[in-house]
C-alpha positions in Angstrom: 187.5 97.0 166.4 183.9 96.7 166.1 182.4 95.8 162.7 179.5 97.8 161.7 177.1 96.4 159.6 173.1 98.5 158.6 170.4 98.3 156.1 167.8 100.2 155.0 164.2 100.1 153.3 163.3 100.9 150.0 159.9 102.0 149.0 157.5 99.9 150.6 153.2 99.4 151.3 152.1 98.4 154.9 149.8 95.5 155.5 146.8 96.8 157.4 145.8 93.5 159.3 148.0 94.3 162.7 149.8 91.0 162.3 153.3 91.1 163.0 155.9 91.1 159.5 159.1 92.0 159.2 159.9 95.5 158.0 160.6 95.1 154.3 164.4 95.5 154.0 165.3 95.5 157.8 166.6 92.1 158.1 170.1 91.7 158.7 172.0 88.5 158.5 175.4 88.8 160.9 178.1 86.3 161.0 180.2 86.6 164.5 183.5 84.9 164.2 183.7 84.8 167.6 181.2 85.1 171.0 181.3 88.9 172.0 179.0 92.1 172.6 176.9 93.6 170.1 174.7 97.0 169.9 171.7 97.0 167.8 169.9 100.3 166.7 167.1 100.8 164.7 164.8 103.2 163.7 161.8 103.4 161.5 159.9 106.7 160.8 156.5 106.7 158.7 153.3 108.1 158.0 150.4 105.5 159.5 147.9 107.9 160.3 147.2 106.2 163.3 149.2 103.5 165.2 152.1 101.4 164.5 154.1 99.1 166.9 157.7 97.7 166.2 160.0 95.0 168.2 163.1 93.2 167.5 164.4 89.9 166.9 167.4 88.1 167.3 167.2 84.5 165.6 163.8 84.7 165.5 163.4 85.2 169.4 161.5 88.1 170.6 163.8 90.8 172.5 161.7 91.4 175.4 161.7 95.6 176.1 162.5 96.3 172.5 158.7 96.8 171.6 157.5 100.4 170.9 154.3 101.9 170.0 153.2 105.0 168.5 150.0 105.7 168.0 146.8 108.0 167.0 149.4 110.1 164.9 149.8 111.2 161.5 153.7 110.7 161.5 155.2 108.2 163.6 158.9 107.3 164.4 160.2 104.5 166.7 163.8 104.0 167.3 165.8 101.6 170.2 168.9 100.5 171.2 169.3 96.9 172.4 172.6 95.3 173.8 173.1 91.9 174.2 176.3 89.0 173.6 175.8 86.5 170.8 177.8 83.2 170.3 180.2 82.6 167.2 177.9 81.8 164.2 175.5 83.0 161.8 172.7 85.3 163.2 169.8 87.3 161.8 168.6 90.6 163.3 165.1 91.5 162.4 162.6 94.9 162.8 159.4 93.7 163.0 156.0 96.2 162.9 152.5 95.5 162.7 149.5 98.2 162.1 145.9 98.4 161.4 146.7 101.1 159.0 147.6 101.5 155.0 150.2 103.4 154.5 153.0 104.0 151.7 156.8 104.0 152.9 158.9 106.4 150.6 162.9 106.7 151.5 163.1 109.7 149.2 160.6 111.7 151.4 162.7 114.2 153.8 160.8 112.6 157.2 160.5 109.2 156.4 163.6 106.9 157.5 164.5 103.3 158.2 167.7 101.8 159.3 168.9 98.6 161.4 172.3 98.8 162.6 174.8 96.6 164.4 178.0 97.0 165.9 180.0 93.6 167.0 182.9 93.2 168.9 183.7 89.5 167.7 187.3 90.0 166.9 
């Protein structure tokens, strides 16, 4: 039976310096009892009125191919799925973003959403 762990963001404001940083609330600590496969999914829908790029990190390492870019749009949504195998022990999964735009994320708006979810098979 898999274990499902997820996190969501609360209200936050972007930092418009185009530097990579963790999406507030989308850092997920994960403990694997045994080595095994994991399925990681994410979504981030925001109002950048410009461009936003997202990417996935596991234990501080970039997961190549996880980058998603949405640009020159009022509303942006990035999402993805990543499959890998993790060793037994503690891990940290992080969704990062960078943007040159100022915006506010409001999870109560009907079109803004965030989620980072891991399904682990370590039993």
